[in-house]
BAGULO-466009 format. One record per residue (C-alpha): residue in one letter; residue number from 1; x, y, z. Coordinates in nm, 4 decimals, padded with zeros to 6 digits, m for minus. Example, Ala and Ser with C-alpha at 12.3 -4.5 7.8 and 13.67 -1.06 7.14 Angstrom:
BEGIN
residu->A | num->1 | c1->01.2300 | c2->m00.4500 | c3->00.7800
residu->S | num->2 | c1->01.3670 | c2->m00.1060 | c3->00.7140
This chain:
BEGIN
residu->M | num->1 | c1->m01.8459 | c2->m00.9227 | c3->00.4708
residu->T | num->2 | c1->m01.5457 | c2->m00.8610 | c3->00.6619
residu->D | num->3 | c1->m01.5059 | c2->m00.5177 | c3->00.8269
residu->L | num->4 | c1->m01.3171 | c2->m00.3386 | c3->00.5381
residu->L | num->5 | c1->m01.2046 | c2->m00.0244 | c3->00.7608
residu->R | num->6 | c1->m00.9636 | c2->m00.1341 | c3->00.9942
residu->R | num->7 | c1->m00.8552 | c2->00.1383 | c3->01.2881
residu->P | num->8 | c1->m00.4901 | c2->00.1532 | c3->01.4493
residu->V | num->9 | c1->m00.4937 | c2->m00.0960 | c3->01.7646
residu->A | num->10 | c1->m00.2264 | c2->00.0899 | c3->01.9272
residu->A | num->11 | c1->m00.0583 | c2->00.3977 | c3->01.9351
residu->T | num->12 | c1->00.2987 | c2->00.2518 | c3->01.9009
residu->G | num->13 | c1->00.4550 | c2->m00.0990 | c3->01.8354
residu->T | num->14 | c1->00.2240 | c2->m00.2635 | c3->01.5859
residu->L | num->15 | c1->m00.0628 | c2->m00.0734 | c3->01.4582
residu->H | num->16 | c1->m00.1948 | c2->m00.2910 | c3->01.2320
residu->D | num->17 | c1->m00.1558 | c2->m00.6761 | c3->01.1361
residu->I | num->18 | c1->m00.3385 | c2->m00.7304 | c3->00.8326
residu->T | num->19 | c1->m00.3328 | c2->m01.1323 | c3->00.7202
residu->P | num->20 | c1->m00.5117 | c2->m01.3011 | c3->00.4694
residu->E | num->21 | c1->m00.7028 | c2->m01.5142 | c3->00.7183
residu->S | num->22 | c1->m00.7969 | c2->m01.1754 | c3->00.9228
residu->A | num->23 | c1->m00.9204 | c2->m01.0286 | c3->00.5852
residu->G | num->24 | c1->m01.1085 | c2->m01.3437 | c3->00.4532
residu->W | num->25 | c1->m00.8940 | c2->m01.3898 | c3->00.1141
residu->D | num->26 | c1->m00.5799 | c2->m01.5646 | c3->m00.0150
residu->H | num->27 | c1->m00.3001 | c2->m01.3524 | c3->m00.0739
residu->A | num->28 | c1->m00.2295 | c2->m00.9657 | c3->00.0171
residu->G | num->29 | c1->m00.0905 | c2->m00.8739 | c3->00.3938
residu->L | num->30 | c1->00.0179 | c2->m00.5680 | c3->00.5377
residu->A | num->31 | c1->00.1357 | c2->m00.4857 | c3->00.8794
residu->V | num->32 | c1->00.2356 | c2->m00.1361 | c3->01.0163
residu->H | num->33 | c1->00.4740 | c2->m00.0694 | c3->01.2777
residu->R | num->34 | c1->00.5715 | c2->00.2507 | c3->01.4903
residu->L | num->35 | c1->00.9178 | c2->00.2260 | c3->01.6207
residu->R | num->36 | c1->01.0771 | c2->00.4699 | c3->01.8807
residu->Q | num->37 | c1->01.4481 | c2->00.5435 | c3->01.8280
residu->G | num->38 | c1->01.6553 | c2->00.2765 | c3->01.9220
residu->E | num->39 | c1->01.3878 | c2->m00.0308 | c3->01.8997
residu->G | num->40 | c1->01.4360 | c2->m00.3274 | c3->01.6942
residu->L | num->41 | c1->01.2078 | c2->m00.5254 | c3->01.5053
residu->S | num->42 | c1->01.2601 | c2->m00.8637 | c3->01.3213
residu->R | num->43 | c1->01.0516 | c2->m01.1072 | c3->01.1331
residu->A | num->44 | c1->01.1157 | c2->m01.4317 | c3->00.9183
residu->T | num->45 | c1->00.9156 | c2->m01.4269 | c3->00.5629
residu->K | num->46 | c1->00.8496 | c2->m01.8080 | c3->00.5656
residu->D | num->47 | c1->00.6447 | c2->m01.8811 | c3->00.2421
residu->R | num->48 | c1->00.5729 | c2->m01.5274 | c3->00.1842
residu->E | num->49 | c1->00.7629 | c2->m01.2371 | c3->00.0060
residu->A | num->50 | c1->00.7971 | c2->m00.8889 | c3->00.1821
residu->I | num->51 | c1->00.8326 | c2->m00.5129 | c3->00.0893
residu->L | num->52 | c1->00.9411 | c2->m00.3035 | c3->00.3541
residu->V | num->53 | c1->00.8128 | c2->00.0562 | c3->00.3312
residu->L | num->54 | c1->00.9629 | c2->00.3422 | c3->00.5374
residu->I | num->55 | c1->00.6563 | c2->00.5423 | c3->00.5949
residu->E | num->56 | c1->00.8527 | c2->00.7878 | c3->00.7751
residu->G | num->57 | c1->01.1608 | c2->00.8219 | c3->00.9864
residu->R | num->58 | c1->01.4704 | c2->00.6133 | c3->00.9577
residu->A | num->59 | c1->01.5895 | c2->00.2770 | c3->01.0525
residu->E | num->60 | c1->01.8861 | c2->00.0549 | c3->01.0003
residu->M | num->61 | c1->01.7719 | c2->m00.2506 | c3->00.7825
residu->S | num->62 | c1->01.9089 | c2->m00.5959 | c3->00.6987
residu->A | num->63 | c1->01.7707 | c2->m00.8620 | c3->00.4834
residu->G | num->64 | c1->01.9141 | c2->m01.2319 | c3->00.5159
residu->E | num->65 | c1->02.2932 | c2->m01.1931 | c3->00.5898
residu->E | num->66 | c1->02.3122 | c2->m00.8505 | c3->00.3722
residu->R | num->67 | c1->02.2935 | c2->m00.5401 | c3->00.5621
residu->F | num->68 | c1->02.1543 | c2->m00.2262 | c3->00.4079
residu->G | num->69 | c1->02.2178 | c2->00.0338 | c3->00.6526
residu->E | num->70 | c1->02.0477 | c2->00.3416 | c3->00.7453
residu->M | num->71 | c1->01.7164 | c2->00.3770 | c3->00.5266
residu->G | num->72 | c1->01.4544 | c2->00.6559 | c3->00.5356
residu->D | num->73 | c1->01.5108 | c2->01.0213 | c3->00.5126
residu->R | num->74 | c1->01.1505 | c2->01.1899 | c3->00.5314
residu->T | num->75 | c1->00.9532 | c2->01.3191 | c3->00.7947
residu->S | num->76 | c1->00.6101 | c2->01.2861 | c3->00.6582
residu->P | num->77 | c1->00.4749 | c2->01.0526 | c3->00.4014
residu->F | num->78 | c1->00.3678 | c2->01.3566 | c3->00.2109
residu->K | num->79 | c1->00.7291 | c2->01.4969 | c3->00.1299
residu->G | num->80 | c1->00.9894 | c2->01.3342 | c3->m00.0650
residu->L | num->81 | c1->01.0188 | c2->00.9544 | c3->m00.2146
residu->P | num->82 | c1->01.0053 | c2->00.6396 | c3->m00.0104
residu->H | num->83 | c1->01.2838 | c2->00.4108 | c3->00.0907
residu->A | num->84 | c1->01.1947 | c2->00.0435 | c3->00.0574
residu->L | num->85 | c1->01.3566 | c2->m00.2853 | c3->00.0888
residu->Y | num->86 | c1->01.2530 | c2->m00.6242 | c3->m00.0588
residu->V | num->87 | c1->01.2677 | c2->m00.9311 | c3->00.1383
residu->P | num->88 | c1->01.2386 | c2->m01.2687 | c3->m00.0611
residu->A | num->89 | c1->01.0503 | c2->m01.5845 | c3->00.0744
residu->E | num->90 | c1->01.2340 | c2->m01.8036 | c3->00.2986
residu->S | num->91 | c1->01.4428 | c2->m01.5071 | c3->00.4591
residu->D | num->92 | c1->01.4404 | c2->m01.2936 | c3->00.7376
residu->W | num->93 | c1->01.4721 | c2->m00.9173 | c3->00.8105
residu->S | num->94 | c1->01.5446 | c2->m00.6781 | c3->01.0767
residu->A | num->95 | c1->01.4999 | c2->m00.3134 | c3->01.1355
residu->R | num->96 | c1->01.6649 | c2->m00.0887 | c3->01.4412
residu->A | num->97 | c1->01.4954 | c2->00.2563 | c3->01.4599
residu->T | num->98 | c1->01.7674 | c2->00.5047 | c3->01.4253
residu->S | num->99 | c1->01.4755 | c2->00.8024 | c3->01.4753
residu->D | num->100 | c1->01.0982 | c2->00.7505 | c3->01.5678
residu->C | num->101 | c1->00.9827 | c2->00.5681 | c3->01.2321
residu->V | num->102 | c1->00.6789 | c2->00.4037 | c3->01.1035
residu->I | num->103 | c1->00.7531 | c2->00.1114 | c3->00.8683
residu->A | num->104 | c1->00.5048 | c2->m00.0708 | c3->00.6684
residu->V | num->105 | c1->00.5309 | c2->m00.4420 | c3->00.5777
residu->C | num->106 | c1->00.3662 | c2->m00.5577 | c3->00.2784
residu->S | num->107 | c1->00.3256 | c2->m00.9203 | c3->00.2078
residu->A | num->108 | c1->00.2184 | c2->m01.2044 | c3->m00.0297
residu->P | num->109 | c1->00.2618 | c2->m01.5735 | c3->m00.0955
residu->A | num->110 | c1->00.5825 | c2->m01.6167 | c3->m00.3101
residu->R | num->111 | c1->00.8489 | c2->m01.8539 | c3->m00.4231
residu->P | num->112 | c1->01.1894 | c2->m01.8130 | c3->m00.2859
residu->G | num->113 | c1->01.4858 | c2->m01.7015 | c3->m00.5272
residu->H | num->114 | c1->01.4637 | c2->m01.3461 | c3->m00.5642
residu->A | num->115 | c1->01.7193 | c2->m01.1401 | c3->m00.4159
residu->A | num->116 | c1->01.6847 | c2->m00.8889 | c3->m00.1363
residu->R | num->117 | c1->01.7552 | c2->m00.5271 | c3->m00.2652
residu->C | num->118 | c1->01.6590 | c2->m00.1541 | c3->m00.2129
residu->L | num->119 | c1->01.3202 | c2->m00.0587 | c3->m00.4087
residu->G | num->120 | c1->01.3950 | c2->00.3047 | c3->m00.3480
residu->P | num->121 | c1->01.4256 | c2->00.5995 | c3->m00.3671
residu->K | num->122 | c1->01.6826 | c2->00.5535 | c3->m00.6263
residu->G | num->123 | c1->01.5106 | c2->00.4644 | c3->m00.9508
residu->L | num->124 | c1->01.1844 | c2->00.5828 | c3->m00.8597
residu->H | num->125 | c1->01.0040 | c2->00.8690 | c3->m01.0469
residu->P | num->126 | c1->00.6768 | c2->01.0243 | c3->m00.9166
residu->V | num->127 | c1->00.4317 | c2->01.0701 | c3->m01.2016
residu->S | num->128 | c1->00.1175 | c2->01.3192 | c3->m01.1914
residu->R | num->129 | c1->m00.1767 | c2->01.1798 | c3->m01.3317
residu->G | num->130 | c1->m00.5181 | c2->01.3157 | c3->m01.4189
residu->E | num->131 | c1->m00.5946 | c2->01.7089 | c3->m01.4007
residu->G | num->132 | c1->m00.7873 | c2->01.9047 | c3->m01.1882
residu->I | num->133 | c1->m01.0230 | c2->01.7243 | c3->m00.9630
residu->L | num->134 | c1->m00.8757 | c2->01.3892 | c3->m01.0957
residu->A | num->135 | c1->m00.5064 | c2->01.4977 | c3->m00.9802
residu->R | num->136 | c1->m00.2836 | c2->01.2984 | c3->m00.7893
residu->R | num->137 | c1->00.0602 | c2->01.1839 | c3->m00.7421
residu->V | num->138 | c1->00.1589 | c2->00.8172 | c3->m00.8059
residu->T | num->139 | c1->00.5005 | c2->00.6707 | c3->m00.6889
residu->E | num->140 | c1->00.5231 | c2->00.2910 | c3->m00.8380
residu->I | num->141 | c1->00.7585 | c2->00.0999 | c3->m00.5798
residu->A | num->142 | c1->00.7194 | c2->m00.2434 | c3->m00.7095
residu->M | num->143 | c1->00.4439 | c2->m00.2637 | c3->m01.0014
residu->E | num->144 | c1->00.4250 | c2->m00.4951 | c3->m01.3018
residu->A | num->145 | c1->00.6992 | c2->m00.3178 | c3->m01.5002
residu->Q | num->146 | c1->00.9408 | c2->m00.3684 | c3->m01.2163
residu->E | num->147 | c1->01.0667 | c2->m00.6903 | c3->m01.2161
residu->G | num->148 | c1->01.1932 | c2->m00.9064 | c3->m00.9107
residu->A | num->149 | c1->00.8975 | c2->m00.9725 | c3->m00.7071
residu->D | num->150 | c1->00.6765 | c2->m01.2975 | c3->m00.7265
residu->T | num->151 | c1->00.3216 | c2->m01.1382 | c3->m00.6401
residu->L | num->152 | c1->00.3335 | c2->m00.8169 | c3->m00.4783
residu->L | num->153 | c1->00.2512 | c2->m00.4893 | c3->m00.6521
residu->V | num->154 | c1->00.3120 | c2->m00.1839 | c3->m00.4262
residu->R | num->155 | c1->00.2418 | c2->00.1918 | c3->m00.4975
residu->E | num->156 | c1->00.2062 | c2->00.5176 | c3->m00.3075
residu->V | num->157 | c1->m00.0724 | c2->00.7729 | c3->m00.4078
residu->V | num->158 | c1->m00.0737 | c2->01.1398 | c3->m00.2816
residu->T | num->159 | c1->m00.4246 | c2->01.2991 | c3->m00.3518
residu->P | num->160 | c1->m00.4588 | c2->01.6685 | c3->m00.2917
residu->G | num->161 | c1->m00.7788 | c2->01.8527 | c3->m00.1154
residu->G | num->162 | c1->m01.0675 | c2->01.8463 | c3->m00.3452
residu->A | num->163 | c1->m00.9509 | c2->01.5596 | c3->m00.5699
residu->W | num->164 | c1->m01.0459 | c2->01.2055 | c3->m00.6473
residu->A | num->165 | c1->m00.8312 | c2->00.8914 | c3->m00.6412
residu->S | num->166 | c1->m00.9001 | c2->00.5397 | c3->m00.8149
residu->W | num->167 | c1->m01.1597 | c2->00.7834 | c3->m01.0173
residu->P | num->168 | c1->m01.3284 | c2->00.6852 | c3->m01.2263
residu->G | num->169 | c1->m01.4329 | c2->00.3689 | c3->m01.0113
residu->H | num->170 | c1->m01.2430 | c2->00.0765 | c3->m01.1536
residu->R | num->171 | c1->m01.2575 | c2->m00.2824 | c3->m01.0174
residu->H | num->172 | c1->m00.9908 | c2->m00.5853 | c3->m01.0743
residu->D | num->173 | c1->m01.1874 | c2->m00.8871 | c3->m00.9200
residu->E | num->174 | c1->m01.1713 | c2->m01.1487 | c3->m01.2152
residu->D | num->175 | c1->m00.9281 | c2->m01.3886 | c3->m01.3654
residu->D | num->176 | c1->m00.9569 | c2->m01.2864 | c3->m01.7312
residu->F | num->177 | c1->m00.6354 | c2->m01.1735 | c3->m01.8449
residu->P | num->178 | c1->m00.5333 | c2->m00.9613 | c3->m02.0243
residu->R | num->179 | c1->m00.9113 | c2->m00.8138 | c3->m02.0162
residu->I | num->180 | c1->m00.8834 | c2->m00.7843 | c3->m01.5970
residu->T | num->181 | c1->m00.6926 | c2->m00.9230 | c3->m01.3201
residu->R | num->182 | c1->m00.8004 | c2->m01.0598 | c3->m00.9779
residu->L | num->183 | c1->m00.5777 | c2->m00.8597 | c3->m00.7084
residu->E | num->184 | c1->m00.6816 | c2->m00.8113 | c3->m00.3418
residu->E | num->185 | c1->m00.6290 | c2->m00.4922 | c3->m00.2280
residu->I | num->186 | c1->m00.4902 | c2->m00.3308 | c3->00.0973
residu->S | num->187 | c1->m00.4252 | c2->00.0568 | c3->00.1571
residu->Y | num->188 | c1->m00.2746 | c2->00.2248 | c3->00.4613
residu->H | num->189 | c1->m00.3449 | c2->00.5833 | c3->00.4831
residu->R | num->190 | c1->m00.2265 | c2->00.8996 | c3->00.6164
residu->V | num->191 | c1->m00.4465 | c2->01.2187 | c3->00.6320
residu->A | num->192 | c1->m00.3442 | c2->01.5690 | c3->00.7060
residu->P | num->193 | c1->m00.3926 | c2->01.8215 | c3->00.8837
residu->E | num->194 | c1->m00.5078 | c2->01.6615 | c3->01.2130
residu->G | num->195 | c1->m00.8799 | c2->01.5917 | c3->01.2011
residu->G | num->196 | c1->m00.9095 | c2->01.5651 | c3->00.8331
residu->F | num->197 | c1->m01.0713 | c2->01.2870 | c3->00.6688
residu->A | num->198 | c1->m01.1383 | c2->01.1034 | c3->00.3344
residu->V | num->199 | c1->m01.3964 | c2->00.8864 | c3->00.1815
residu->Q | num->200 | c1->m01.3874 | c2->00.5575 | c3->00.0062
residu->R | num->201 | c1->m01.6784 | c2->00.3852 | c3->m00.1532
residu->I | num->202 | c1->m01.6432 | c2->00.0072 | c3->m00.2575
residu->F | num->203 | c1->m01.9427 | c2->m00.1461 | c3->m00.4567
residu->D | num->204 | c1->m01.9970 | c2->m00.4072 | c3->m00.7105
residu->G | num->205 | c1->m02.3818 | c2->m00.4085 | c3->m00.7879
residu->D | num->206 | c1->m02.4158 | c2->m00.7359 | c3->m00.6387
residu->G | num->207 | c1->m02.4831 | c2->m00.6580 | c3->m00.2883
residu->L | num->208 | c1->m02.1359 | c2->m00.4916 | c3->m00.1713
residu->D | num->209 | c1->m02.1822 | c2->m00.1039 | c3->m00.1313
residu->V | num->210 | c1->m02.0189 | c2->00.0610 | c3->00.1439
residu->T | num->211 | c1->m01.9056 | c2->00.4147 | c3->00.2291
residu->L | num->212 | c1->m01.5817 | c2->00.4506 | c3->00.4467
residu->T | num->213 | c1->m01.4831 | c2->00.7504 | c3->00.6435
residu->I | num->214 | c1->m01.0995 | c2->00.7370 | c3->00.6450
residu->R | num->215 | c1->m00.8875 | c2->00.9153 | c3->00.9265
residu->D | num->216 | c1->m00.5264 | c2->00.9647 | c3->00.9860
residu->G | num->217 | c1->m00.3628 | c2->00.6087 | c3->01.0112
residu->D | num->218 | c1->m00.6877 | c2->00.3785 | c3->00.9235
residu->V | num->219 | c1->m00.6243 | c2->00.0539 | c3->00.6628
residu->T | num->220 | c1->m00.8964 | c2->m00.0094 | c3->00.4193
residu->L | num->221 | c1->m00.9513 | c2->m00.3708 | c3->00.2313
residu->V | num->222 | c1->m01.0867 | c2->m00.4129 | c3->m00.1195
residu->P | num->223 | c1->m01.2196 | c2->m00.7509 | c3->m00.1875
residu->R | num->224 | c1->m01.3662 | c2->m00.6922 | c3->m00.4994
residu->G | num->225 | c1->m01.5794 | c2->m00.4015 | c3->m00.6484
residu->H | num->226 | c1->m01.5002 | c2->m00.0288 | c3->m00.7548
residu->H | num->227 | c1->m01.3276 | c2->00.1716 | c3->m00.4905
residu->P | num->228 | c1->m01.2791 | c2->00.5503 | c3->m00.5688
residu->R | num->229 | c1->m01.1467 | c2->00.7772 | c3->m00.2591
residu->G | num->230 | c1->m01.2438 | c2->01.1469 | c3->m00.2719
residu->V | num->231 | c1->m01.0604 | c2->01.4136 | c3->m00.0451
residu->P | num->232 | c1->m01.2358 | c2->01.7053 | c3->00.1020
residu->P | num->233 | c1->m01.0811 | c2->02.0619 | c3->00.0243
residu->G | num->234 | c1->m00.8161 | c2->02.1286 | c3->00.2508
residu->V | num->235 | c1->m00.7229 | c2->01.8105 | c3->00.2958
residu->E | num->236 | c1->m00.4573 | c2->01.5669 | c3->00.1886
residu->L | num->237 | c1->m00.4565 | c2->01.1881 | c3->00.1587
residu->Y | num->238 | c1->m00.1393 | c2->00.9722 | c3->00.1604
residu->S | num->239 | c1->m00.2324 | c2->00.5920 | c3->00.0572
residu->L | num->240 | c1->00.0270 | c2->00.2992 | c3->00.0227
residu->I | num->241 | c1->m00.1592 | c2->00.0467 | c3->m00.1741
residu->V | num->242 | c1->m00.0696 | c2->m00.3116 | c3->m00.1610
residu->M | num->243 | c1->m00.2103 | c2->m00.5835 | c3->m00.4126
residu->A | num->244 | c1->m00.1777 | c2->m00.9378 | c3->m00.4813
residu->G | num->245 | c1->m00.3379 | c2->m01.2082 | c3->m00.6650
residu->P | num->246 | c1->m00.2753 | c2->m01.5070 | c3->m00.8545
residu->L | num->247 | c1->m00.1057 | c2->m01.3112 | c3->m01.1538
residu->R | num->248 | c1->00.1241 | c2->m01.0320 | c3->m01.1056
residu->A | num->249 | c1->m00.0503 | c2->m00.7873 | c3->m01.3528
residu->L | num->250 | c1->m00.2835 | c2->m00.5084 | c3->m01.2727
residu->R | num->251 | c1->m00.5793 | c2->m00.4912 | c3->m01.5309
residu->V | num->252 | c1->m00.8947 | c2->m00.3003 | c3->m01.4565
residu->E | num->253 | c1->m01.2393 | c2->m00.2596 | c3->m01.5706
residu->T | num->254 | c1->m01.3647 | c2->00.0995 | c3->m01.5455
residu->D | num->255 | c1->m01.7295 | c2->00.1880 | c3->m01.4009
residu->P | num->256 | c1->m01.9142 | c2->00.1867 | c3->m01.7241
residu->A | num->257 | c1->m02.1441 | c2->00.4683 | c3->m01.5905
residu->F | num->258 | c1->m01.7899 | c2->00.7008 | c3->m01.5905
residu->T | num->259 | c1->m01.5799 | c2->00.5641 | c3->m01.8668
residu->R | num->260 | c1->m01.5751 | c2->00.9587 | c3->m01.9784
residu->F | num->261 | c1->m01.3304 | c2->01.0422 | c3->m01.7157
residu->E | num->262 | c1->m01.0598 | c2->00.7586 | c3->m01.7966
residu->D | num->263 | c1->m00.7255 | c2->00.9201 | c3->m01.8345
């Protein structure tokens, strides 16, 4: 089994570079870059589409021949709404940091033809889901109801201390639409305050059963199985969740032991 917990490989520059090859699957990819003010970054999408999410800080962004100007206005992923940019396949993009910033590059195989466009913050509406220990805040950046992407599904989830996300445990690892869809999942996590942690269990009842300790800046991979996350009291967890698979639709099957908690 490929390592499902990835620590940052550097303090600046490229912190993570998760490709389908390094993850051991077919679709989802995620790179995370920390740029100092004035630094630049550019990439070609080739046969993949990309969604660039400003985790924190500001940068001047362009895609193809179109300039989108300065994007990003939050100093922490726990505050405010994300600025995000969609870049189609067979295009390129560039960013120049106008402040220290962190940029996440979500990617998946795609056909060309979609237009580059801003995905937020305009039009994004955070939604509170669950109550009490199941409460979390979800912002859908590019989910199924939002057209214009070929395969990518992207959302942010902020889980407060003492609460659980992706609970009850659910899985999306079979091609049987509309009952369930097969989606690979990568999550980039931020944890506050410094020294805090969260936990994630990934299990399928068929040999996969791991519990991961998530610290600030970590990435977790979910190739299959149920994958709930828990956050201790006094800690807050931010998760940028990237999903991709054969069909751009999220249909899940809940852990049958805990269906009574479904919201």
